[in-house]
C-alpha positions in Angstrom: -0.1 0.0 0.0 1.2 3.4 -0.9 2.5 5.1 2.0 2.3 8.6 3.1 3.9 8.7 6.3 7.6 7.7 6.7 9.8 8.1 9.5 13.2 8.5 9.1 16.3 9.2 11.5 17.2 12.9 10.8 21.1 12.5 9.5 21.6 16.3 9.1 21.1 18.9 6.9 24.3 20.0 4.9 24.7 23.5 3.9 25.2 23.4 -0.1 29.0 24.4 -0.7 29.0 28.2 -1.5 25.4 28.8 -0.9 25.1 28.5 2.6 28.0 30.8 3.3 27.2 34.2 4.8 26.4 37.8 3.7 28.9 40.9 4.3 27.4 44.1 5.3 27.1 47.3 2.9 28.8 49.5 5.7 32.0 48.4 7.1 31.3 45.0 8.9 31.5 45.1 12.6 34.4 43.3 14.4 32.3 41.2 16.6 30.4 38.2 15.3 27.2 39.3 17.3 27.0 43.0 16.0 24.1 43.4 13.6 24.5 46.2 11.1 21.8 48.1 9.4 21.6 48.6 5.5 18.9 51.3 4.4 17.9 50.6 0.8 16.8 53.6 -1.5 13.4 53.5 -3.9 14.4 54.6 -7.4 12.0 55.5 -10.3 14.4 53.8 -13.0 15.4 50.3 -12.8 19.2 49.6 -12.8 20.5 47.5 -15.9 23.8 45.7 -16.2 25.0 47.8 -19.0 25.0 50.8 -16.2 27.8 49.1 -14.5 29.6 47.5 -17.3 29.6 51.1 -19.0 29.9 53.1 -15.8 26.6 55.1 -16.8 25.0 57.5 -14.0 22.6 55.9 -11.7 20.0 56.8 -9.2 20.8 56.3 -5.5 21.9 52.7 -4.3 23.1 51.2 -1.1 26.3 49.8 -1.3 27.6 46.9 0.5 31.6 46.3 0.4 34.2 44.7 2.7 33.1 41.4 2.6 34.9 38.6 5.1 35.7 35.6 4.8 33.7 32.6 6.4 35.9 29.9 4.8 38.6 29.3 5.0 39.5 32.2 7.0 37.0 32.9 9.4 36.7 36.7 9.7 39.8 37.9 7.4 39.4 40.1 4.7 38.2 38.5 1.3 40.9 38.0 -1.1 39.0 39.6 -3.9 36.9 42.9 -4.0 33.4 42.6 -4.1 30.9 45.4 -4.1 27.1 44.9 -4.0 24.7 47.8 -5.0 21.1 47.4 -3.7 17.8 49.3 -4.8 14.1 48.8 -5.3 10.8 50.2 -7.2 7.2 49.2 -7.0 7.5 46.0 -8.5 11.1 44.4 -7.9 14.2 44.3 -5.6 17.7 44.8 -7.5 20.8 43.5 -6.6 23.9 44.4 -8.7 27.3 42.5 -7.6 30.6 44.0 -9.2 33.1 41.2 -8.5 37.0 41.9 -9.3 39.2 39.0 -9.8 42.6 38.2 -12.0 42.0 37.9 -15.8 40.6 34.7 -16.9 40.3 33.3 -13.3 36.5 33.4 -12.9 35.1 29.9 -13.2 31.9 29.9 -15.2 29.9 27.6 -17.6 26.7 27.8 -19.4 25.1 24.9 -17.2 21.3 23.9 -17.0 19.4 25.7 -14.1 20.5 24.9 -10.5 23.5 23.1 -11.9 26.2 25.9 -10.6 28.0 23.8 -8.1 31.1 24.0 -9.7 31.3 27.6 -10.7 32.1 31.1 -8.8 28.8 32.1 -7.2 27.2 35.1 -5.8 24.0 35.0 -3.7 21.5 37.2 -1.7 19.5 35.7 1.2 16.3 37.4 2.2 14.6 36.9 5.6 11.5 38.5 4.6 9.7 37.9 8.0 12.7 39.0 9.8 12.0 35.7 12.1 15.6 34.9 11.9 14.5 31.2 11.1 13.7 31.2 7.3 15.3 33.0 4.2 15.1 32.7 0.7 18.1 31.9 -1.3 18.7 33.8 -4.7 22.1 32.8 -6.3 23.8 32.7 -9.9 27.1 31.9 -11.3 29.0 34.7 -13.3 26.9 34.3 -16.2 23.7 34.6 -14.8 22.5 30.8 -14.5 20.0 30.8 -11.6 19.8 28.8 -8.4 17.2 29.2 -5.7 16.1 27.7 -2.5 14.8 28.1 0.9 17.0 28.2 3.9 15.4 26.9 7.7 17.6 26.9 10.7 17.9 23.5 11.9 16.9 21.8 8.5 19.1 22.9 5.8 18.4 24.0 2.4 15.6 23.2 0.5 16.5 23.6 -3.5 13.3 22.3 -4.7 11.9 25.6 -4.3 11.5 27.4 -7.7 10.1 30.9 -8.4 10.0 33.4 -11.1 13.2 35.9 -11.0 15.4 37.4 -13.4 19.2 37.6 -13.8 22.2 38.4 -16.1 25.8 38.0 -15.9 28.7 39.4 -17.8 32.7 38.3 -17.6 34.7 41.7 -17.6 38.6 41.9 -18.0 38.9 42.2 -14.3 36.5 40.0 -12.8 32.7 39.8 -13.7 29.2 41.6 -13.1 25.8 39.9 -11.8 22.5 41.7 -12.1 19.4 40.2 -10.2 15.8 41.4 -10.2 13.6 39.8 -7.8 9.8 40.6 -8.1 8.0 41.2 -4.9 5.2 39.0 -5.7 7.7 36.0 -5.8 8.3 36.6 -2.1 5.8 36.2 1.0 6.2 38.9 3.5 4.2 40.6 6.3 1.4 42.7 5.3 2.9 45.9 7.1 3.3 49.1 5.2 7.0 49.5 6.2 8.8 46.5 6.0 12.0 45.3 8.1 13.8 42.2 6.6 17.1 40.4 7.3 19.7 40.4 4.5 23.0 38.6 3.7 25.1 38.6 0.7 27.9 35.9 -0.1 30.2 35.2 -2.9 32.1 32.0 -3.6 35.4 31.4 -5.4 35.3 28.0 -6.0 39.2 27.7 -7.0 40.4 28.4 -3.5 37.1 27.1 -1.6 36.6 30.7 -0.4 33.4 31.5 0.9 32.7 35.3 1.7 29.9 37.3 3.5 28.6 40.6 4.1 27.7 41.0 6.8 30.5 39.1 8.5 29.2 35.6 9.2 31.1 33.2 11.4 31.0 29.7 12.1 31.5 30.3 15.8 28.0 30.8 16.1 25.4 28.1 15.6 23.2 29.2 12.5 23.4 32.0 10.2 19.9 33.9 10.1 20.6 35.5 13.2 23.7 37.0 11.8 22.2 38.5 8.9 21.9 42.4 8.5 18.7 44.6 9.0 17.4 45.6 5.6 15.1 48.8 6.1 13.7 51.6 3.6 11.1 49.3 2.2 7.8 51.0 2.3 4.4 50.6 1.0 5.3 47.4 -1.5 2.6 46.9 -4.1 0.2 44.4 -3.3 0.9 41.3 -5.3 -2.6 40.3 -6.1 -1.2 36.9 -6.7 -3.8 35.0 -8.3 -2.9 32.3 -11.0 -4.9 29.9 -13.1 -3.0 27.4 -15.4 -5.3 25.2 -17.0 -4.2 22.5 -19.5 -5.8 19.8 -22.0 -4.5 17.0 -23.7 -6.0 15.3 -26.6 -4.2 12.2 -28.3 -5.1 9.7 -30.9 -3.3 6.5 -31.7 -3.6 3.5 -34.1 -1.6 0.6 -33.5 -1.1 -3.1 -34.0 -2.4 -5.4 -31.3 -0.7 -8.7 -32.1 -3.0 -10.7 -29.6 -5.9 -10.3 -31.9 -4.1 -9.6 -34.3 -5.6 -6.6 -35.8 -5.2 -2.7 -36.0 -6.6 -0.6 -33.0 -7.5 3.0 -32.6 -7.3 4.7 -29.2 -8.4 8.0 -28.0 -6.9 9.9 -24.9 -8.3 13.1 -23.6 -7.4 14.7 -20.6 -7.9 18.3 -19.0 -7.2 19.9 -15.6 -6.4 23.1 -13.7 -3.8 24.2 -11.3 -4.6 27.5 -9.2 -2.7 29.6 -6.7 -4.0 32.3 -4.4 -1.8 34.5 -2.1 -3.6 36.4 0.9 -1.5 39.5 2.7 1.5 38.4 1.0 1.8 35.7 3.6 -0.7 33.0 3.2 -0.6 30.6 0.0 -3.6 28.5 -1.1 -2.7 26.3 -3.8 -5.5 24.1 -5.3 -5.5 21.4 -7.9 -8.2 19.6 -10.3 -6.7 16.6 -12.1 -2.9 17.7 -12.1 -0.9 17.0 -15.2 2.4 15.9 -14.1 3.8 15.0 -17.4 5.9 18.1 -17.9 7.8 17.8 -14.3 11.5 17.3 -14.8 12.6 13.4 -14.7 14.2 11.8 -11.7 17.8 11.0 -12.0 18.5 7.1 -11.6 19.2 5.9 -8.2 21.2 2.3 -7.5 18.9 0.0 -5.8 21.3 -2.9 -4.7 19.8 -2.8 -1.3 16.1 -3.3 -1.5 15.4 -3.2 2.6 15.1 0.7 2.1 12.6 2.4 -0.1 14.3 5.1 -2.7 14.0 8.9 -1.8 13.4 10.7 -4.9 13.1 14.9 -4.4 9.8 16.3 -4.6 9.5 18.3 -8.2 5.7 18.9 -8.7 4.8 22.6 -8.6 1.6 22.1 -6.4 3.9 20.5 -3.8 6.8 22.5 -3.6 5.9 26.2 -2.3 6.9 26.3 1.7 7.3 22.6 1.7 9.6 23.1 4.7 6.5 24.0 6.8 5.6 20.6 6.7 9.0 19.1 8.2 9.6 17.9 11.5 13.0 16.8 13.0 12.3 13.5 12.3 10.6 13.7 8.5 7.2 12.1 8.7 5.7 13.3 5.7 6.8 12.3 2.1 4.5 13.9 -0.7 6.2 11.9 -3.5 3.9 8.7 -2.2 0.7 10.7 -3.4 1.0 9.3 -7.0 -2.3 10.4 -8.8 -4.5 12.7 -7.3 -7.7 14.2 -8.5 -8.6 16.9 -6.1 -6.3 18.7 -3.7 -5.8 21.8 -1.7 -3.0 23.0 0.0 -2.5 26.2 2.6 1.0 27.1 3.7 2.3 30.4 5.2 2.9 32.6 8.4 0.9 34.7 10.3 2.7 36.7 13.2 4.9 33.7 15.0 2.7 31.0 13.7 3.7 29.0 11.0 1.0 26.5 9.5 0.5 24.0 6.6 -2.6 22.2 5.6 -3.3 19.4 3.0 -6.4 17.7 1.9 -5.8 15.5 -1.2 -6.8 12.2 -2.6 -4.9 9.6 -4.5 -6.2 7.1 -7.1 -3.1 5.0 -7.4 -3.8 2.3 -4.9 -7.4 1.7 -6.2 -6.2 1.3 -9.9 -3.5 -1.1 -9.0 -5.9 -3.8 -7.3 -7.4 -6.1 -9.7 -11.1 -5.8 -10.7 -12.2 -8.6 -8.6 -11.0 -6.7 -5.5 -14.1 -4.8 -3.7 -11.6 -1.8 -3.3 -10.8 -1.8 -7.1 -11.2 1.9 -8.0 -11.5 3.4 -4.8 -9.0 6.4 -3.6 -7.3 7.3 -0.8 -8.3 10.3 1.2 -5.2 12.2 2.7 -5.0 15.1 5.1 -2.1 16.4 6.8 -1.8 19.3 9.4 1.4 21.2 10.8 1.3 24.0 13.3 4.5 25.5 14.9 4.8 28.3 17.2 8.0 30.4 17.6 9.3 32.0 20.5 12.3 33.5 21.9 15.5 33.4 19.8 15.1 30.7 17.1 13.3 28.6 19.5 10.0 26.7 18.8 7.5 24.1 19.3 5.2 22.4 16.9 2.6 20.1 16.1 1.9 17.4 13.4 -1.3 15.4 12.4 -1.3 13.2 9.4 -4.3 10.7 8.2 -4.9 8.5 5.2 -7.7 6.3 4.7 -8.3 3.8 1.9 -11.4 1.4 1.9 -11.4 0.0 5.6 -7.6 0.5 6.0 -6.4 3.9 7.8 -3.2 5.3 9.0 -2.8 7.9 11.8 0.4 9.8 13.0 0.8 12.2 15.8 3.6 13.9 16.6 4.8 16.8 19.1 8.5 18.5 18.6 10.5 21.2 19.7 13.6 23.4 19.0 15.1 25.2 21.9 18.2 27.6 21.5 19.9 27.2 24.6 23.0 29.6 23.9 24.5 31.2 20.7 26.0 27.6 20.0 23.7 25.0 21.7 20.5 23.9 20.4 18.3 20.9 21.6 16.1 19.4 19.3 13.3 16.7 20.2 10.5 14.7 18.7 8.0 12.4 20.2 5.6 10.7 17.5 3.0 7.7 17.6 1.6 6.3 14.8 -1.7 3.7 14.5 -2.4 1.7 11.4 -5.1 -0.4 10.3 -4.3 -2.9 7.3 -7.0 -3.8 4.7 -6.7 -7.6 6.1 -7.7 -6.2 9.4 -4.7 -6.4 11.4 -3.7 -3.5 13.5 -0.4 -2.1 14.5 0.7 0.8 16.7 4.2 2.0 17.4 6.0 5.2 19.0 9.2 7.1 18.4 11.4 9.3 20.2 14.2 11.6 18.9 16.7 14.0 20.7 20.0 15.8 19.9 21.9 18.7 20.7 
């Protein structure tokens, strides 16, 4: 039976090389790691262009961040190469331009497919739009503007399954490279306040020397990175996104083939249609709905070696309906794996943040199990009903307590999972993670099982 609940030991979240380094501040970074600088960003009437920086054309006011500091390999030492970032915004977009100096021909860059930039030099911006020092968007490119985006969650690492719409461009120059970012506000989630206060960090990776530079100064001597971000001010009266999307599709196919079992030629017709939709409320809550979704255009999975059949393979989620704010469903020991939902017809998914509450809910069906049973089985053609709820309350400095409930029903069978978890920031360098879970399963054959799981680490 297809499983929706899976409990597995949390091995640890690794920050991707180069993309998990910390930013460096626009003003001169403070000497102490716990000093939080402030960067005030101006509003402009004309969007900056990459040509303005290549040709040194006059520009409007902009915030300037320089004096990047190393996180690797020399924690706190000056960056080996000069990096300057210029920031501004208008009614619809946030703009960041990196001007990176380097020796002629030393910058490493390739025209790669999206998100395949791990072997190149990189620049990135981290945006903590709720200023909760727990979550941050990541936008990164190589020197040619090839994009990578994701979400950083303290205690969980990076989720690069996240994809959104933004724009970038990059050019190699005789003395380094220049990269231009344009990030639409409608691609971000943030509080509905008229005056915004965000956290921000900028980073640069020099791949040939394994160097990671940040503004502001981010040190490894403090656990976590979002609490070391600079404070971004100056964003006010951002244009409401009115983010409503409808994505319909239709498929009509006809085939004629030789059926060797008859033998004779046969004609088949295939007609399919559906729609995905997205509604964003107050720039912070996102409701995704789907009717008969089409996943045929989703990027294919990379092959995995299945020599040891005792363990289920884990393919990352790539379907758009399940991606946004996927980290809101996660717990220290992950109990929800959306890839086990194979063939839904109807679904609704609500995720987002209200003040210090993070909420996530999912209601969906799955036709896969009923289709896989033989016609003689009384449950043939039935569908599973699935519900998942995750609520997390944040308090203190990067501490939280959460609750998770999931339910799956198919015919007379059912599975229920209940969990409580917490993350307690004891000191700047010590964090306690704990979780207790209980599951109840009633199988199609009538047998019943129950079990508990306890987890804790520091």
